[in-house]
C-alpha positions, 0 to 999 in steps of 0.5 A: 500500500502506498503512502498516499492510499494510507492517508486516505483509509487512515485518520493520521492527524492524532499521529502526527500531532503526537509525533510533533510533542514528543519531539519538542518535548525530546527538544526541551530536555535536550536544549536544556542540557546544553544551554542551561536553564535560559535556553527558553529565552535564548531560544526566544531570541534566535527565532525571530531574527 
């Protein structure tokens, strides 16, 4: 079965959202270890620019 047929046969929205949420959680964990406790400030300053 190709990917297009799978998308048409199954609702994957929750799977995609779950995958994104897990990636964001892992990224937050890793960034706090790499950049310290102020990683969110650094991230917020870096994203707009």
